[in-house]
C-alpha positions in Angstrom: 45.2 7.2 127.2 46.9 4.2 125.7 50.7 3.9 125.6 52.3 1.6 123.1 55.1 0.2 125.1 56.3 -2.0 122.3 56.8 1.0 120.1 58.8 2.7 122.8 60.9 -0.4 123.2 61.6 -0.4 119.5 62.7 3.2 119.5 64.9 2.5 122.6 66.5 -0.5 120.9 67.3 1.5 117.8 69.0 4.2 119.9 71.0 1.5 121.8 72.1 0.0 118.5 73.9 3.2 117.6 75.5 3.7 121.0 78.9 4.1 119.3 77.6 7.1 117.4 76.4 8.9 120.6 79.6 8.0 122.4 81.6 9.5 119.4 79.5 12.7 119.4 80.0 13.0 123.2 83.8 12.5 122.9 83.9 14.9 120.0 82.1 17.6 121.9 84.3 17.2 125.0 87.4 17.2 122.9 86.5 20.4 121.2 85.8 22.0 124.5 89.1 20.9 126.0 91.0 21.9 122.9 89.5 25.4 122.9 90.3 25.8 126.6 93.9 24.7 126.0 94.5 26.9 122.9 93.0 30.0 124.6 95.3 29.5 127.6 98.2 29.1 125.2 97.1 32.4 123.4 96.9 34.3 126.7 100.2 33.1 128.2 102.5 32.0 125.4 101.4 33.8 122.2 101.0 37.0 124.1 103.6 37.3 126.9 102.8 39.9 129.6 104.8 42.7 131.1 104.6 45.2 133.9 105.0 49.0 133.7 105.2 51.4 136.6 103.5 54.7 136.3 104.9 57.8 138.1 102.6 60.8 138.1 103.9 64.2 139.1 103.0 65.3 142.7 100.9 68.2 141.3 99.0 67.5 138.1 96.6 69.8 136.3 95.0 67.1 134.2 91.3 66.8 134.8 89.8 63.3 135.6 88.4 63.3 132.1 91.9 62.6 130.8 91.7 59.1 132.3 88.3 58.6 130.5 90.2 59.3 127.2 92.7 56.7 128.2 90.0 54.1 128.7 88.4 55.1 125.4 91.7 54.4 123.7 92.0 51.0 125.5 88.6 50.1 124.3 89.5 50.9 120.7 92.4 48.3 120.7 90.1 45.4 121.8 90.6 42.1 120.0 88.4 39.1 119.4 88.4 36.1 117.1 87.0 37.1 113.7 87.1 33.8 111.8 87.4 30.0 112.2 91.2 29.9 112.2 91.5 32.6 114.9 88.9 31.0 117.1 89.9 27.3 116.8 93.5 27.3 115.8 95.1 30.5 117.1 92.8 30.5 120.2 92.4 34.2 120.1 90.4 35.6 123.0 89.9 39.1 124.3 92.9 40.4 126.3 92.7 42.6 129.3 94.7 45.1 131.3 95.4 45.2 135.1 95.6 48.6 136.8 97.3 48.1 140.1 98.1 50.1 143.2 100.4 48.5 145.8 101.7 49.8 149.1 104.7 48.2 150.8 104.6 49.6 154.3 103.3 52.9 153.1 105.5 53.1 150.0 102.9 53.5 147.2 103.4 52.4 143.6 101.1 52.3 140.6 101.5 49.6 138.0 100.1 48.4 134.7 100.2 44.6 133.9 99.6 44.3 130.2 100.2 42.1 127.1 103.6 43.2 125.8 102.1 43.6 122.3 100.0 46.5 123.6 102.8 48.5 125.1 103.3 51.0 122.4 99.6 51.8 122.2 99.3 52.2 126.0 102.4 54.4 126.4 101.2 56.6 123.5 97.8 57.0 125.1 99.2 57.9 128.5 101.7 60.4 127.2 99.1 62.0 125.1 96.8 62.6 128.1 99.5 63.0 130.8 102.5 64.6 129.2 104.5 64.7 132.5 104.0 61.1 133.4 107.0 58.7 133.7 106.5 55.1 132.4 109.2 52.5 133.1 109.3 48.7 132.6 109.5 46.8 135.9 112.2 44.1 135.9 110.6 41.9 138.5 106.9 41.7 139.4 106.2 42.9 143.0 104.2 39.8 143.8 107.5 37.9 144.2 108.3 39.9 147.3 106.1 37.4 149.1 105.9 33.5 149.0 104.1 32.0 146.0 101.3 30.3 148.0 99.1 31.2 150.9 100.2 28.1 152.8 103.8 29.2 152.6 102.8 32.7 153.5 101.1 31.4 156.7 104.1 29.1 157.4 106.2 32.3 157.6 103.8 33.7 160.2 102.0 36.1 157.9 98.3 36.5 157.8 96.1 37.8 155.0 92.6 39.0 154.1 91.5 39.3 150.5 88.3 39.8 148.5 86.7 40.8 145.3 84.1 43.6 145.1 80.8 43.4 143.2 78.2 45.9 142.2 75.5 45.7 144.8 72.5 47.7 143.4 69.3 46.2 144.9 65.8 46.2 143.5 66.7 45.5 139.9 67.8 42.6 137.7 70.2 44.8 135.8 72.6 46.2 138.4 75.4 46.6 135.8 73.7 49.5 134.0 73.6 51.7 137.1 76.8 53.7 137.5 78.7 54.5 140.6 79.5 58.1 141.4 82.0 59.3 138.7 84.3 62.3 138.2 81.2 64.2 136.9 79.7 64.0 140.4 83.0 65.3 141.9 83.5 68.2 139.5 81.8 70.9 141.6 83.7 69.7 144.7 87.0 69.7 142.8 86.5 73.3 141.7 85.3 74.7 145.0 87.4 72.7 147.5 90.1 71.1 145.4 89.1 67.6 146.4 90.9 64.8 144.6 88.6 61.7 144.0 91.5 59.3 144.5 92.9 61.1 147.6 91.2 58.6 150.0 92.9 55.7 148.2 96.3 57.3 148.4 95.9 58.1 152.0 94.8 54.6 152.9 97.7 53.1 151.0 100.3 55.5 152.5 99.2 55.1 156.1 99.7 51.4 156.7 102.5 50.2 159.0 106.0 49.4 157.7 105.5 45.6 157.9 102.1 45.6 156.1 101.2 45.1 152.4 98.1 46.4 150.8 97.6 45.5 147.1 94.7 46.3 144.8 94.1 45.4 141.2 91.4 46.5 138.8 91.3 44.2 135.8 89.5 45.7 132.7 88.7 43.9 129.5 86.9 45.8 126.6 83.6 44.2 125.7 83.7 42.9 122.2 81.2 44.1 119.6 78.9 41.0 120.0 78.1 42.0 123.6 77.8 45.7 123.3 74.3 45.8 121.8 73.0 43.6 124.7 74.5 46.0 127.2 72.9 49.0 125.5 69.6 47.1 125.3 69.7 46.4 129.1 70.2 50.1 129.8 67.3 51.0 127.5 65.0 48.4 129.2 65.9 49.7 132.7 65.1 53.2 131.6 61.7 52.1 130.3 61.1 50.2 133.5 61.8 53.4 135.6 59.4 55.3 133.3 56.7 52.7 133.7 57.1 52.7 137.5 56.8 56.5 137.7 54.1 56.9 135.1 51.2 56.6 137.5 50.7 58.0 141.0 50.7 55.2 143.6 49.7 54.6 147.2 52.0 53.6 150.0 51.1 50.0 149.2 52.1 50.4 145.6 48.6 50.5 144.1 47.8 52.8 141.2 45.8 55.8 142.3 42.4 56.1 140.5 40.8 59.5 139.9 37.3 59.3 141.6 35.8 61.6 139.0 37.1 60.2 135.7 37.8 56.7 137.0 41.2 56.8 135.2 44.7 56.3 136.7 46.3 59.5 137.9 49.3 60.3 135.8 52.4 61.8 137.3 55.9 62.9 136.2 59.1 61.1 137.2 60.6 62.3 140.5 63.9 64.2 140.5 65.6 61.0 141.7 64.1 58.9 138.9 65.1 61.5 136.3 68.7 61.5 137.6 68.7 57.7 137.5 67.6 57.6 133.9 70.2 60.3 132.9 73.0 58.4 134.7 72.0 55.0 133.1 71.9 56.6 129.6 75.3 58.3 130.2 76.8 55.0 131.3 75.6 52.8 128.4 76.6 55.4 125.9 80.3 55.0 126.9 82.7 52.2 126.0 81.9 49.1 128.0 84.3 46.9 129.9 84.2 43.7 132.0 85.8 44.6 135.3 87.2 42.6 138.3 88.2 44.5 141.5 90.4 42.4 143.7 92.6 43.3 146.8 94.8 41.7 149.4 95.9 42.9 152.8 98.9 40.9 154.2 100.8 41.5 157.4 102.9 39.6 160.0 100.7 37.8 162.6 101.6 40.3 165.4 100.3 43.4 163.5 97.6 41.9 161.3 94.2 43.5 161.6 91.3 41.6 160.1 89.0 44.6 160.6 91.4 46.9 158.6 91.7 44.2 155.9 87.9 43.9 155.5 87.2 47.7 155.5 90.2 49.4 154.0 89.7 49.1 150.2 86.0 48.5 150.7 85.5 51.9 152.3 87.8 53.5 149.7 85.7 52.2 146.8 82.4 53.1 148.5 83.3 56.8 148.5 81.9 56.5 145.0 78.7 54.8 146.2 75.3 56.2 145.8 72.1 54.7 147.1 70.2 56.2 144.1 72.8 54.8 141.6 75.1 52.0 142.6 77.6 50.8 145.2 80.0 48.0 145.9 79.5 44.9 148.0 81.7 42.1 149.2 81.9 38.9 147.1 81.1 36.7 150.1 82.0 33.5 148.2 85.5 34.8 147.4 86.6 36.5 150.5 89.0 34.8 152.8 86.8 34.9 155.9 85.0 31.7 156.9 83.3 31.0 160.2 81.2 28.2 161.6 77.9 30.2 161.4 78.5 31.0 157.7 77.1 28.6 155.1 77.8 25.7 154.6 78.5 25.7 158.4 81.1 23.0 158.4 84.9 22.9 158.3 85.5 26.6 158.6 89.3 26.2 158.9 89.4 24.2 155.7 87.1 26.6 153.9 89.2 29.6 154.9 92.4 28.0 153.8 90.9 27.0 150.4 89.6 30.5 149.9 93.0 32.0 150.7 94.8 29.8 148.2 92.2 30.4 145.6 92.2 34.2 145.9 96.0 34.5 146.4 96.6 32.5 143.2 94.0 34.6 141.3 95.6 37.8 142.3 99.1 36.6 141.4 97.9 35.3 138.0 95.6 38.3 137.4 92.8 36.0 136.4 90.0 37.6 134.5 86.4 36.4 134.4 84.6 34.8 132.7 87.2 32.0 132.5 86.0 28.5 131.8 88.5 26.7 133.8 88.3 29.1 136.8 84.5 29.0 136.8 84.5 25.2 136.7 86.9 24.9 139.6 85.1 27.6 141.6 81.7 25.9 141.2 83.2 22.5 142.1 84.8 23.8 145.3 81.7 25.7 146.2 79.6 22.5 145.8 82.0 20.5 147.8 82.1 22.9 150.7 85.7 24.0 149.9 84.4 27.6 149.7 
């Protein structure tokens, strides 16, 4: 094969002659990216100021868990997104989210909502419609100001903390998000027969900490906008088809298809009860309004009473009462939790890595950062590459 190096040199020289054009296009691209990041942050923090509401439920409530499902359906209905060039590039409109929070201050439990102020009337109307006896009041000062603004200052005052985020941990599939955890539907029989409250474990865990301890949890939810909903539905349908395909033929212990010795054809079978329930659960989940979700928690206590084991297992165990090996469960986000040791990758500077993680997660909790967030993801990846995480 003959290569005409002179022709390649001519092409290269032509490109080099227009270096100013390529530099201009690169600067233009970067400028547009930076502008959009800036205007979206302006939209989220200045155009739409945030506020905190406290929710007080009656000690005895007769409302079924389905009432909360109606609340989330209403929240999904008020989703927003940029619909034209002006909203996208000038107003910086980006989908807003809501933070459902439970905080215990030495066993004193409070429930909060951190929301865009513009959504207050919608949210209050939704809660009053489904929980007529609820009390909703505006909080004058955010509870995060009870403690120092940075993790370094927290440690300087002889506090210790453990924090993390939880992820769906379904194994054996490339689509873990379409598998549901156990929901109120799975608790209905128990509720009727034994009067079991699905959130009782969370309340008990929050109420039974020591007077000096703090245990905070936030569940950030952002309605998926219309552009992403079809993809979520398609992922659920593809997973159901995959389950059908795996269960269509009888298989040996090694996974090979069983062949009928008489006909020479594969032996057909019917889905197992577990596979049938999986398909029903997936179909039920993808048929409901879809949200992006971040679950984040912090355990903070004075050095003398701090328990790392309790910090790691408290909220994790509470959330995994909704786990199911057939459906889905929660796992630790090991690149976000504040625990770093010498034998954990990248195996160097464990003290520095732990301090960096504490600062990162503490700031994300206080700012109620939602993913995906361009700036946050860029910083996270950079620190992970540099060994800061």
